[in-house]
N, C-alpha and C positions, 0 to 999 in steps of 0.2 A: 469420296463424292465431292463434286464442286457445288457449294451451297450458295443459294441466293442470299441467305442471311449473313454471309461473310461480307456483303457489300452494304451493310446497314450503318447508319450513323444518326445521331439525334441533332436536329436543327431547330433553334429557337424561331418561333413564328415571325418575330420582328426582323429577321434577316431575309425574309422572302421579299424581293423587290416587286411591289405591285405597280409601280410607276417608273418610267425611265428617268435618268438624270437629265438636267437641262441641256447638256451637250453630250453627244454620243462618245466622243473621244476622251471624256473625263473618267471613264470607267477605270477602276483599278485592274491591274494585270499581275497575277501571281505567275512567276516564271519558275518552272521546274527544270533543273539541269540534271538529266538522267545519269550522266556519267559520274558526276560527283555527288549525286543524291543531295543536291543543294537547292534551296528555295530563296528566291528574291521577290521583293515587293516593289512593283513598278506601276506605271500607268499605261493605258493602251496607246496613248499618243506616242509612246516610245517604241512601239512595235517595229517600225521600219528599221530601227537600229539593231535589231536582233537578226536581221537577214544577212546572208553572206553571198558572195559571188556564185552564180549558178543556181540560186534558189528560184523557185516559181511558186507564187501564192495561188492556190486553187480555191475558187469560191463557188457557192451554189446560188445561181441567179433566179431561183424559183420565186414566184410572187404569191402571197396569200390571197385567196379569194374570199369574198364575204359569204362564207358557206353556211352560216348559222341563220336559219329562217324560221319564223313563227308562221304557221298556217293561218289563213283567214279565221278569225275568232280567237286566236291566241292560245288555244288549249294544247296544240301539238307543236313540238319543236323538232326540226329536222336539221341534220348536219349533212350537207351535200359533199360526199367524199370523192367521187370520181364518176365520169360518164362511162356508161356501159355501151351504149349506142345512141343514136340521135334521140334527144328528148327522154332518155332513160338513164337514171342515176342510181348508183349505190349510195344509200343514206343510212345514217343512224337516226333513230326516232325516239322521242320521249313523249308520253309514256307508251311503251311497246304494246300494252294490252289494247290500245285503241287502233293499232295499225296491224291487224291480222291480215292473212291472205285475202285479197279481194277488197280490202278496205280502201276508201278514197279520201283524198285530202284536197283542199282548194288553196291555191297560192295566187292571189291577184287574178282570179278568174281562170287560171289554168288548173285542170284537174289531174291529179296523180293517183294511180292505182297500184297497190302492192301486188307485184307479180310473183315474188319469191321471197322467202325468209331464209337467210343463210344461217349456217350452224352457229356463228358467233353473234347472231341477233341482228345483223345488218339487213336492210331491206333493199330489194331491187324494185324501184318505183318507176313506172312508165307514165309520162306526162303527155297531155294532149297537144302540147306545144312547148316552145322554149320557156324556161323559167329565167326571168331577168334577175339574177342574183345581185347585181349592182343596185337595183331598185328595191328588192325585197329583203336582202340579207344584210348581215353585219359580220365583222371579223370575229372568228371563233377564238376569243382569248383563252389562254390556258385556265383550267378551273381553279388553280391555286392563286390566281389573282384575286378571286373572291370579290369581284366588283363588276359593274356594268361597263360596256364599251364607252369610251369618252372620245370626243372629237380628235384629240391629239394622237390617239392610237392609229388612226388611218394612215398617218405618216410614220410614226415611230415603231409600229409593229411590222414595218417593211424595211428591208435593207435599202440603201441608196442605189443599189444596182439591180434591184428586183425587176424582172421583165417578163418571165415566162409564167403565165397564170396557171395555177393548179394545186397549190399547197393549202392545207388546212391548219398549218402551224408554221411559224417563221423559222428559218435556219438561224438561230439566235446568235451564234458566234459572229455572224456577219453584221449584226446590228450596231457594232461598235465603229464600223468604218464610216468615214466621211469621204466625199469626193476628193478632197485634198490628200488624205492619207492614201487612198486607193491609187492616186496618180503617182505616188512616190515609190510604189512597189511593182515589180514585174508580176503580172497576173494573167490568169485566164479563168474561164467559167465552165462549169458543168451544170446540169439541171437535174435535181432530184426533187420531186414533189412530195413534201413531207406529209405523211398520212396520219390518221388518228392513232395508229399504233404507238406514236411517240408519247401519248398520254397513258397508255395501258400498262399497268404494273405487271411484273412477273408473278404468276399465280402459283408456281411450283417451287419447292425449296431445292430440288435437284435441278440446277439451272440447265443441265444438258437436255432436259425434257421440254424446255421452253421452245415454242415455235415462233419465230420472228415474223412480223408482218412484212408483206411485200410492198415495195415502193418503186414507182416508175422513174427511170432516169434517162438522160441523153448526154452523149459526148459528141461534139461536132468534130469534123475533120481538122479544123484549125486548132481546136483545143487538144486533140489527140497528138498532133505534131509537137505542140509546145510542151505538153506533159512528157512526152518521150524524149525530148531534147534536154530536159532539165537535169541538173545534178542532184537537187534535193527538192522534194515536193512538200510544201507547207500547206496542209489542209486546213481550211477555215470551217470548222464545225464537224460534228460527227456524221452529218449527212454526206458531206464531201468525202470524208474518210471512207464511208461505206461504198460510195461509187468507185473510188480508186481501188479499194481492197477487193471489191467484187471481181475485178479483172486482173489485178496485179500488173506488173510492167513487162512488156510494153502494153499500153492500152490501145484499144481499137475504137474508131468512131462507130457509134451504134445508138440505137434506141432499144431499151430493154427494161428489165425490172430485176430487183435484187431482194432477197430475203436473208442476206448474210447476217449471221449473229456472231459478233466479235467479242471474245472474252478470254481471259488468261487460261491456258498458256499460249494463245495465238500469237504468232510473230508477224508483225506487219510486213507486207510484201511490196508496198508502194509508198506509204506515208512516212516521210522523214521527220516531220515536226507537225504539231497540231495546236491550233488555237481553239479553245472550247469554253463554254460557260460552266458554271457549277450545277451539277445535276441532282435529281431526286435520289433519295436512298433506295437501294435495291433495284435501281433502274438499269435497263440494258445499256443506256448511255454511259453510266458510271462504270459498267463492266468493260465497255469499249475503251474508255480512257485508261482503265487499269491494265488492259492488254498492252498499251503503249508504254506506260510508265511504271507498271508494277503495282499490285494492290496495296501493299504496305506503304509504299511511298505516296500513293494517291490519298489513302486514308489519313496519313500523317499530314499531308498538305490540306486536306479538308478540315482537319481539327485545327490547324493553324489559321485557316481562313475564318473559321467560326470565332476563334479567339481574337483575331484582328478585325472582326466585324465586317467582313466582305459581304456584298449583296449577292443573293443567290437567285438562280433560275433565269427565266427568259429575259427579264429586264435588268439582270444583275451584272456583276463583274465577270472577268474572264481569267483563264489560265492558259499560259503558253508552255507547251511541253517541247523541250529541245533535246 
């Protein structure tokens, strides 16, 4: 049996990065050389030097929306996940007992009514008009930050290339890039809107029984041509890896969704190298990384990262798998 518990590790709380570094490019970068099973300790600003001729860096240009909203009165919290149709949203709500079927909520004078409660507790809420998230909402920071949103987050919890609105979490491997570093590397973009499933733990110990959340993605004609012409694809983040692996090579221009769940012994069909952050224990993201580099090698690297006091999670350091 493939066990979720095989992807567990213990992380000291003080290694969780709750704030970003002063400069994006100053993140540390652990480099995993798969062929030699060798680990290097570098900095992200050195990333371009690890590319070779024919490489293409593929990034996710999704933009995080201010999806966390407190209803008028402040007693009900909503997380706007995605639009179902005009003025109708799929939402997470707290507390759920106050948002039963037919219950209403007010957000800056707009009334929302619970039309449906989905099996996983999400609500389909129809509003009487558009909800101005930019005015009413705030960025939905990951719960492990354990702090309120601060003014700096509006810039630093977005990549410098974020442009397609729709995510409720940042594609965090991209947070290390500056415009200057991006200009140094051959690159293209795909779009995958990161959903709330990125925060959801695996609830079963037989990981083959886990059902992955579905996320919407888009590959443009221009990006598809560039991807198919590349000699090696360097995926920036697990979200980009999921887009590429959901199709394999060659990719086609499309708008679709994927619920691909990548874990060992899966063999990558498209991704040749991966830049990623350090992920939560027993998470699907850690399993994806292990599919590329091997579980034992990845867990050895994580143990070394803890010993070397790397910064973990969204605002933390990164790992380059070659």
